C-alpha positions, 0 to 999 in steps of 0.5 A: 325280703317283704315277700319272704316275710309275708310267706312265712307268716302265711305258712305259720297261720295255716299250720296253727289252724291245722293244729286247732282243727285236729286238737280234740281238747279244743273241740271239746272246749268249743262244744262246752262253751256252746252248751254253757251259752245255751244253758245260760240263755235258757235260764235268762228271764223273758224280755220286758221283765216278764217271766214265762207264764205257765198258766195258759188255758191248757194248765189252768186248774179245774176250779179256775176253768169252771163257771159258777153259773151265778151260784153264791159263795158258801163257806168261803168257797165257789160252788160249781153247778157242774159238780154234785152235792158232795163235791161242792159241800166238801169245799165249804168251811162252814159245812165240815161237820155235815160232811163228816156226818154224811161220810159216817152215815155212808151217804156219800154215794147216795148224794153223789147219785143222779138225784135230783135232791133238794138238801137243807144243809145245816152249818157248823154253827147249827150243829154246835147249837145242839145239846153238848155231846150230841154230834159226837154221839151221832158220829159213833158207829153204833148210832149210824142208823140214827145219824142216817135218819137225821141226815135224810130228814134234810133231803127232799126228792126233786129240784126245788129252788126258792121260787118253787118253795115260795110257790108251794107256800103261797098255794098252801095259804102260808104253809106247805108240807114237804115229804123227806127221804127219811119219811117224816115231813117238813113244814115250809113257811115264809117271812117276807122273801125269806123261807123258813123250815120247821121240823116235827119237833117245832124247831124252825130254821131260816134259809140263809143261802138259797139256790146253790145249784148242783149237777144233781139238785140244789142246796139251801143253807139253813141255820138249824139242824132239823130233827125227825 
């Protein structure tokens, strides 16, 4: 009797297994459950409570991966010596007027060129000190030639850092003349360790941030607009 019951149970079990094996719905359900588990596993956070970090070395932004080479910050932005004058200047919030003027004068390609150039870069505040309406007038298309003269008066051929400027001042007995791209000269003077730049109209600008090195020259930030 016991043997008969055991045999019956075994036959029933085998029959049930065969039904499940041949049932497409069961196969689909099993497949769906596996896929759902895989999806859930992928959505789970990494162990130790740390999310997967996608900012590895291969996906770091260009700014994070670049070296400032000891350059000072300008206008709240890092300045990278591997970038040219224009590509650095556009990131300074203190030089938006200068950048707009360079674009209006069509000097972007020039200042992205090999150079090297030494640029005395006036801040927004320096432009704001000009007589009312001066900047707006200079930015008009019909005044492009005048704007170009003003801007190129701030540019000197060569790569002259603060030490080179001070050396020229010392060699000149307290003053030195620089020939600008515009053609008229700038006069260098010093007060202690501070370099000052005087234009032909007698306006004197202080170099407030020196030695901002670029791939095609160097920038010295000044607090006045120099006028030819």
